[in-house]
C-alpha positions as CSV (number, residue, x, y, z in Angstrom):
1,M,12.7,19.5,-4.6
2,K,13.2,15.9,-6.2
3,L,13.8,15.7,-9.8
4,I,13.6,12.7,-11.8
5,N,15.6,11.7,-14.6
6,I,13.4,11.5,-17.8
7,G,16.7,10.5,-19.9
8,F,19.7,11.8,-21.1
9,G,20.6,13.7,-18.3
10,N,17.7,15.6,-18.1
11,V,15.2,15.9,-15.0
12,V,11.8,17.1,-13.9
13,S,10.6,17.9,-10.8
14,A,8.7,15.0,-9.1
15,E,6.4,17.2,-7.4
16,R,5.4,18.8,-10.9
17,V,4.2,16.2,-12.9
18,I,0.6,15.7,-13.1
19,A,0.5,12.4,-15.7
20,I,2.9,10.5,-17.1
21,V,1.1,8.8,-20.2
22,S,2.1,7.0,-23.8
23,P,2.3,9.1,-26.5
24,E,0.5,7.1,-29.0
25,S,-3.3,7.6,-28.7
26,A,-4.8,10.6,-30.7
27,P,-5.9,12.3,-27.6
28,I,-2.0,12.5,-26.6
29,K,-1.4,13.3,-30.1
30,R,-3.6,16.5,-29.8
31,I,-1.9,17.5,-26.4
32,V,1.6,17.6,-27.7
33,Q,0.1,19.3,-31.0
34,E,-1.7,22.0,-28.5
35,A,1.8,22.1,-26.4
36,R,3.6,22.9,-29.5
37,D,1.6,25.3,-31.3
38,R,1.2,27.3,-27.5
39,G,4.9,27.2,-27.4
40,M,4.9,24.7,-23.9
41,L,6.6,21.5,-25.4
42,I,10.1,20.2,-23.8
43,D,11.6,17.8,-26.3
44,A,13.7,16.1,-24.0
45,T,13.8,12.8,-26.8
46,Y,17.4,13.8,-28.2
47,G,15.9,12.9,-31.9
48,R,14.8,9.7,-30.8
49,R,11.5,8.0,-30.5
50,T,8.9,9.5,-28.3
51,R,8.0,6.6,-25.7
52,A,6.7,9.0,-22.9
53,V,4.7,11.7,-22.0
54,I,4.9,13.9,-19.3
55,I,2.2,16.8,-18.3
56,M,3.3,19.4,-16.3
57,D,1.3,21.2,-13.4
58,S,2.5,24.1,-15.2
59,D,0.9,23.6,-18.5
60,H,4.6,22.3,-20.1
61,V,4.3,18.8,-21.5
62,V,7.7,17.2,-21.8
63,L,8.5,14.1,-24.6
64,S,10.7,11.6,-23.3
65,A,12.4,8.4,-25.4
66,I,11.9,6.2,-22.3
67,L,9.2,4.2,-21.0
68,P,6.4,5.7,-19.2
69,E,6.7,2.6,-16.7
70,T,10.4,3.7,-16.5
71,V,9.5,7.2,-15.6
72,A,6.8,6.2,-13.1
73,H,9.3,3.6,-12.1
74,R,11.4,6.3,-10.8
75,L,9.2,8.6,-9.4
76,D,7.8,6.3,-7.6
77,I,11.1,5.4,-5.9
78,K,11.4,9.0,-5.2
79,E,8.1,9.0,-2.8
80,D,9.5,5.9,-1.1
81,E,12.2,8.2,-0.4
82,L,10.3,11.4,1.0
83,E,8.6,9.3,2.7
84,A,11.2,7.3,4.4
85,N,12.7,10.7,5.3
86,Y,9.4,12.2,6.5
87,E,9.6,9.7,9.0
88,N,12.7,9.7,10.0
89,N,12.4,13.3,10.9
């Protein structure tokens, strides 16, 4: 299982990530509010401004204080490592 750092020492499973989006649009704000109402919201911002919303395959929604591009880059690095390990075995 590969883990992605989403800030402040928090990590999520790379295999379970469906989408990494910006929190500014109305549909994403609605997704966050609905997850909060269902008890499926994980706030990993430590009180800072939410910059990325990570949607997981388990219906959990994770809030992060780092930019979506940064999270996506970290996910891309993990994908490259997986491919290199697969090719070496």
